[in-house]
N, C-alpha and C positions, 0 to 999 in steps of 0.2 A: 484406552478411552475411559475405562471405569475409574481411573485415577483422577480424572478431572471432576471438580466440584463446581457447579455453576453458582456464581455469586451475584451476577446482574446481567441484564441484556441491554446491549447498546444499540442494536439494530438487527436487521435480517442477516443471519450468519455471522454475527459478531457478538461475542459474549465475554464478560469478565469471569474468569475462572481461577481455580487454584489447584495445586497438587503438591504432594511431598516428593522431593527428589531422592536420589539414592542415599543421601546422608540424613534423610528425615527432615530436611528443611522445607517449610511450606513456601511455595513460590506463587505469587500472583501473576497471571498472564492474560493476554488477550487471545481468545480462541476464535479462529476464523474457520468456518466450515462452509459447506455447500448444501444448504437445506433444499434448494431448488436447482433445477437443471442449469439455469442460466449462470449460476455461480461456479460451476465445475471448472470451466476454462480459466477463470480469473484466479481461483485458488491454486490450480496446477501451475499457472504462470508464476504466481508470487512465490510458491514454495521453491521452484527451481531457480528463480532469479536470486532470492535471498540465500539459498544454499550455495550458489556459485560465487557470492561476493566475499572478499576477505573482510576481516574485522576492521572497523574504522571508528574513531571516537565520535563521529557525528552521524553515524547511521544506526538506527535501531535494528538489531540483528534478528535472525531466525533463532527461536528458542528450541522447539521440538516439532517434529512431524508426528501428527496424531493418526494412529491406526486403530482398527477394531480389535477387540479383545480375543475373539474366537480364532481368527486365522492370521492376524497381523499382516495380511496381504491387501487389505482394503484401506487406502488412504482416505481419511475423513477430513483432514484439514491441517492447520498449522497453528502454533502458538508463537507469540512474540512477547518480550518482557512488558509488563504493565508499568507505566510511568504515571504516578499519581499527581498529575498536574494538567492544566488546560492547555490546549493548543494556542498559538499566538492569535489565531482567528477568534477564539472564544474568550480569551482574556484580554480585553481591550484596554485594561488599566495597566498592563505590564509595560514597564519602561523598556524600550528597544534600544540595544547598544550597537555601536559601530563595530565592536569586536564580533558580534553575532553575525553581522553582514559579512565580515571577512571569513568567518567560519562557513557560511553558506556558499559563498563564491568558491572557496577552497574545496569543499566537498563536491561541488558540482564539477569543478575541474578534475578532481580525482575520478569521478564516475565517467565523465565524457572523454577525457584525454588519456588517462591511464588504463581504464578498463574498457573503454568504448561502449559504455552503457548509458542510456538515456532514461532518466526517471519518468519524465513525461507528465508528471502531475505535481510539480512544485507549486505550492500555494500555502498561505498561512495556516490553513486547516490541517496541513500535513507537517507542521513544524512545531516543535516544543523547545522552549528555552528554560534551562534549569539554573536558577540563580546560584544554588549552592554547589553545583558540580565543579570539578577541577578545571583549571584554565584550559581552553581549547576543546573541552568536552561539553560545553553548555548547550549548544544548539544541536538538536536531534531531528533528523529527517526520517520519516517513516512512510508506510504504504507504498509497496512496490508492485501492486497488482497491474499497473499499466506500464511498468518498465520494460525495456527491450534492448537487445544488442543493436547498436547503430547499424542501419542498413539492412537489418533482417526483418523477418515477419513480426508485425506488431509495431514497428518503428514508423513514425510519421514526422516529417520535417516541420509541419505546422505546430507540433507539440514540443519543439526543441526547448531545452532547459534554459537557454539564455533568455528567451521570451518569458519563461516561467519566473525567473529571478526578477526580471524587470517589473512584471505585473505584481509579483509578491511584495517587493519593496514599496511600490506605489500604494498597494492596499494596506500594508502595515502602517505607513505614515498617515495616510488620508482616511483610513477605514472605509474606503470606497471600493467595493468588489464588483462594480458594474462591468469592468473590462474582463475580469475572470469569468463572469457569467455568460459572456458572448460565446457563440460557437467558435472553436479553434480557428477555423478558416477566416473568421472576421476579426480576429485579434491582431491589431497592428501595433507593435511595440513603439514604432516611431511616433505615433500619436501621443503616447505617454511621455516618451523621452523628450519630445519637443515642447511639452507644456512649460510655459515660463514659471508657473507657480503651482506647487503641490501643497494644498492646504494641510497644515499639521493638526491632526486631531488625536494624536497619541503622544504621550510623553517620551522623549528621546534623551540620550545622554550626550548628544552633540546636535549641532544645528543641521537642518535639512540639507543645505548645500554641501555639507561635508559628506553625508551619506550619498547624495547624488553624484558627487565627484568620484567617489570610489566606484560606484556602479558604472559611470560613464567610462572610466579608465579600464575597468575590467571588461566591459562590452567591446571596447576598441581593441584591447589586447586579444580577446578571443577571436574577433574577426580577422586580425592579422595572423593568428595561429591556425586558422581554419584549414584542415587537411583537404587534399583532393578527395573526390568521391570514392576512388578506389582505396585510398588510405584509410578513409573513415569507416569502411565496412569491416565489421568484426564477426568472429564466429558466433553462432547462435548458442545461447546458454540454456535454452528450453527445448528439451526433446519433444517429439510428438506425443500428445496425450494418448495413453493406451485406449484401444477400442473397448467398448463394453463387452463383457463376457456373454455368450449366448445364455439365455434363460428360457424356461418353459413359459409359453404364452397361452397355450391351449392344449386340449387333448382331441385328436381327430376321431373320426367315426370308427377307426380300428383300434382305438385305445392307445395310440402312440402319441408321445409328446411332440408338440410343435414348438420349435425354438425360434427366437428372434434375437437380434444383436442390438437391441435397444434397452436401456435401463427401465425398470418398472418404476412408475411414479406413485402407484397406489399400493400401500402395504398389504391390504387385505387380499388383493389379487396375487401379489407375490407369494404370500403364505398359502393361498389356495392351491397353488401348483408346486409347493415345496421348494420355492427359491429361497436363497439365503437373504435374510433381512437383518440389518444392523439396528439394534434397539438402544436408544439412549433415553433413560427415564429422567425427565426433568420436571421440576415443580411447575404448576400452572402459571401462566403469565398474568392471569386474573384470578384473584383469590375468591372473591364473592361476586360472580357475574350476576347481573340482574336478569330475571326471566330466562 
């Protein structure tokens, strides 16, 4: 943990950081932690999903698992490589290419059909396209905190990746994310696929009908290849998250410690009873707060 140097904060539990690797090379990474209880499950899920996946040219891989300095037994989060460019969602001026669509459908086939894994959050905000990368490596899919083994805990048919690709291409071309913002149960891909006209609001390297033709052929092929329910179910890649270790919560009238199996959320109370506290000294988020 002490090797990480915070460079910027992107959001709750997501920081830009750097560290020196074993060869003394400084690496920039995205550090994902769990500063609040609600994030613990998502971080545990993403660590295990990424750890279980083989390397692929279109997937942003796991970099390191971050542990505390004192015991090396407390998992604090994970790092993934930092890619210094905007997502497709944020860079609306980026020219989208037919080859990138081919890379997207190919990596989704790899996840769904070969690994039996569903990403479940395919969207322009989770896609980066690198103009200068080598051929076949330009599109990068990231954020696996909602991914799941198909048919296992965490998997939902309404979040299937075929739908994700359909709505993603529509949003890329039209810059309209209204369908992505609907609750998953209300997203009907047929509504988008049956639209006669997709207004082009982004520069493309081919005409819209060519992109739509590849999408339609891919969707049709995937439907023809759909496995039976039994064949689709795959082994879970995420073990049960360890239960919190018992910590001292109070001292009874006889001076004996009272233990609970819930994590402490307030540092001063944890320290009061001698419980282990992980400290990460960070610069203030506001340098000159008023009043």
